[in-house]
N, C-alpha and C positions, 0 to 999 in steps of 0.2 A: 892165780885165780883160786877161789875157795873150792875145796874138794866136796863141800856139802852139796847134795843135790838141790837143784833150783826148781821150785814150782812157780810158774807164771799163771796168775789168775787174771782173767779179763772179765769185767762186769760193768753193766750200764747203770744209769743213775736213778734207780728206784730201790726201795727197801727190799722188794721181792727178789731182786738180783743181788743186792749188796749184803744182806744179812746171811744168806747161806754161804756166800763167798767169805765173809768174815769168820764164820764157824769153821770152814775148811782151813783158812789161814792159821787160826789158833791151834788147831789140831796138828797141822803139819810142822809148825814151828816147834811144838813140844816134842816132835819126833826127830828133831835135829835138821830139818830142812831149812833152806833159805826160802823166803816167799816174796815175790814181787806182785804188786797189784797194778793193773792198768785200767784206768777209769777216766770219766770226763768230769766237767765242772759240777754237774748234777750229782754224780756219784761221790764227789769229794765231800759233800755234806755229811756223808755217812762214815768217812774214814777215821774220824776221831775215836770210834769204837774199836778199830783194828789194833792189834798189839803194836807197840812202838817199833819193834824190830822188823815189821813189814816195810819193805821198800815200796813207796807209792809213786807212781808215774801218772801224771795227769795229761791226757791227750785232748786235743780240740774235739768238741762234740760235732757230730754230723748225723742228722736224721732226716728221712724223707717225710716225716710226719708233721713237721712244723716249718714255718717260714714261707716266703713268696716263691715265685718261679725261679728267680735268680739264686736264692738260697738253696732251693732244691737242685738246681742245675750244678751247683758247686759241691754237692754231697759226694758224688762219685769220684771227682778228682781229689777231694780231701781224704776220702777213704783209701784211695790208691797211694797217696803220699804217706798216709798212716801205715799202710801195709809195708811199704818200702822201708820206712823208719824202723818198724818192728823187725823186719828182716835183718837190717844192719845191727840192731840191738841184740838180736838172738845170736848173730855171728860173734859178737864181742863177748856175750855171756849166755851160753847155750842152756836153755831150760831142759830139765829132764822130762817134764810133763807140762803141757799147756791145758788149762781148764777154762772153758768159757761158760759164763752164767747167763748169757743173753744181754740184749741191749747193743747199741751200735758200737761201743768201744770193743766189743768182742770181735768185730770183723777184721781189723788189722792184725790182731794177735793170732786168730785162728787161720787167717790167710797165710801168714808167714810160717806158722807151724805146718800147714799143709804143704807149702812149697819146699820146706826143709825136711819133710817127712818125720817130724818129731812126734812122739806119743802125744795124743790129744783126745780130749773128751769134752762133752758138753753136759750141763745139768739143766734140766727143764723143770721149773717149779710147778707149772700148771698142767692140767689134763690135756691141753692142746698146745702144740709147739708154737713158740713165739716166732715172729718174722725172721729174726737173725738165726735162731737155732734151726729153723726149717732149712735155711740155706746150707748149713753145715751138717745136717743130719746124716747124710750118706757119705760124708768126707771125714768122719772121725772114727776112732777106735772103739768108743763106747758112748752110750747115752744113758745118763743117770736120770731117773724119773722121780719127781717128788710126789706127784699125784698119780694114783693108779686106778684104772688103766689110763695110759697116755696114748693119745691118737698119734701113731707114728706112720711114716711112709712105708709102703710095701717093701719087704726085704730088710727092714731095719729093726734090730733087736734092742729093746730097752731093759735096763736093770732097775727094779723098784728099790730105791734107797730111802725114800721119804725126803722131806725137806729139812736139811740141817738147821739148827737154831744156834744163836750165839751162846757163849758160855754164861752170860748174864741171865739168859732164859733157862739154860740147862741147870744152873744152880738152884732153880726154883721148881724143879720137877715135882709135880703133884704137891705143891706148897699148900699148907693147911688153909682151908677156905672157911671164912666166917659168913654164915648164912645171914641174909638181910633180916633186920628186926628194928625195934624201937631204940635205935642208937645210931651214931654217925655211920653213914654208908658212902662208898665211893662209886661214882659212875665214870667210866672212861670212854671217850668218844674219839675214835681215830679214823681218819678218812683216806689215808694213803696220799700219794703225790698227785693223783689225777681224780677228777670227778668228785672232789670233796665239797664243792659249792652247795650241792643239793642237801647234803647233811647239815650244813650250816643254816640252810633255810628251814628245814623240817625238825631237826632234833631239839634245838633250844625251846621252841614253843611246845613240843611234845612233852618235854620234861616239866615245863611250866604248868602243864595241864594235870600233873599228878596231885593227889589230895594234899592239902596244906600240912597235915600232921606228918606225912611222909617227907614232903619237900624240905621241911625244916631240918631234917637229918641228913640231907644229901649234899655232898660236895662233888662238883663236876670238874673233870679234867677234859678239856675239849681242844682237839687239834684242828685249827682252822687256817686256811690259806691267808697269806698277807692281806689280800684284797678283801677278805671277809672278817679279818681280826677285829676291827673297830666296832662294826655293827653287832657282831656276836657278843663281844665284851659288854657293850652298852645294853643289849637286850637282857643278858643275865643280871646285870646290875639293877636295871629298872624293875625286874621281877623279884629282886631280893634273893636271888639264888647265888649261893657260894660257888664261884667258878674260877678256874685257872685256865685261861685261853692262851694258847701259844701256837705259832706256826709249825713248830717241830719240838717234840719231846725227846730229849736225850736219855730219859730214864723210864722209857715205856715198860721195861721188865718190872721195875718196882711198882709203878702205877697199876699195871695189870694184876700183879700179885695182890695188891691191896683192894682191888675192885670187887664189889659185889656183882657187878654186871658190866660187860663191855659191849659197846655198840660200834660196829666196824664194817668197813668194806670187806670183801671176801678174797683179798689177795692171798696167794699161797703162803707167804711168810706170816701174815697175821693169823691165818688158820692154824699153821704149825705152832706158833707161839701160844695161842689159846689152848690148844690141845695138850701141849707139853706141860704148861703150868696148871691147866685144868680149871677154866673159868666159864661160867655161863655167858652166852653172847647172843646178840641180835645181829645177824649178818645181812648186809644190804649189798648184793653183788652189783658191781659197776656195769650198767647196761651196755656201755660202749666198748667194753673189753673185747679184744679180738676173739671171735668165735664163741662169745659169751662164756669165756673160760672161768670167770669168777663164780658163776652158778655151779659149774662142775667142781670147783674147789670146795664150795660150801656144802655140797650135797652129802658127802660122807659124814661130816660132823653133825649135820642135821639129822640124818638117818640114825646115827649113833645115839641121839638124844641129848647132845651137848650144846645145841644151838637152835635158834629160831631164825628162819629165813624170811625176809620180806623183799619180794622182787621190786625193783625200782618203779615198775609200772603201777604198783599198788602202794607206793610209798606216800603216806599223808600223815598229818599231825595226829589225828585220832587213832590211826592204826598203830603208830609207834607208842603213843601213850598207853594204849591197851596192852601191848606186848611188854612194855617196861613193868607195868603194874602186875602182869601175870607172873613175872619173876620175883619182883621185890615184895609182893604181897603173899608169897608162897615159899616160906623158908625151906620146907622139906623138898619141894620141887626144885628149888634153886640148888640145894645141896646135891640132889640127884643129877642135875645137869652138869655140875662141876665134876662129879665122879665119872659121868659118861664121857665128858670131854677128855679127861685124863686117860681113860682106858683107850680112847681113840688115838692118843698121841704116839709119836714114834721118836722117842728120845735118843735112839741109837742110830739115827740117820747119818750123823757126821761120821761115825765109825764105818758105816757101809760105804760112804763116799771115799774115805781114806783107803779102805781095802781096794777099791777100784783103782785109785791113783797109784798105789804101791804095786798093784798087780800089773798095770801097764808098764811100769818101770822094769819089773822083773822079766816080763814077757819080752821087752825090747833087749834086755841084757842077754837073754837066752838065744835070741835070733842070730 
């Protein structure tokens, strides 16, 4: 068996979980660790960005949030089978540290780590613990917090690390920003994996409502769900708007860097990316997010002057058109937003997380 220490990362199938996991994987591989990733089919969509030397294990997904009664009844047995499988896997190839980033694939790995008394920690991206992280909050050696302050259970201490970003984002730290003007401009619309339907309803007509002399300069990159793809594509085409509509962009870092304005949900990963690159944004928190955590995620960037927030309850075509115009028609203000966003960024978040992981290893060796 390899003498290299093994980091086991468990993360569920959203960018908010997977992107920080990828950042940690990249950093630990550079330090000579082996890295295994345990995820589900939804998370597998994000794995092509992971370094090739990451060992990827796809486990069957199980969540109480979707499916009928029978599907929900099968969740607990499936998670139990997953935990037993993880236990045997850990016995064959013992991890030095297990890190969970949330989502249901975290449950089997963290359960096995708890039973085997392995060094273990969780990373919470949002200001409010997710369902799975809440289960393990009192059963881990450390909790790394991406948003500060994070609402934690009594007696549980958190470490403010910030939210790690992928190397493709980190390479663009405070990338030069071109203010909007009378030349080609890029608009990036990203909705996250949940609740993106309303953005596909409101954002295209809001963009179409911009003055024609501005509109002719605009190219839109719009991330739309499969079920919305056709109608969004057709709408932009009918309006004569230059738009690239895709269900998933694998090159968000490039598109974000080139954008004069980003319209986005306020997922923790999106907020971290925007602030590290330093781009003006209009943030629309997902109203159904647990504990309204996306509003908590957005608040800091808005208060820093790097973003405009529109609550979903006040989301309409005219409001969005007005806010887009307020950025694209004000080059100096847009530049100030870009600078404010960059000042708010925490590009050293990955390093802080690495220190926690290595600290857990050293602590266990000393015991």
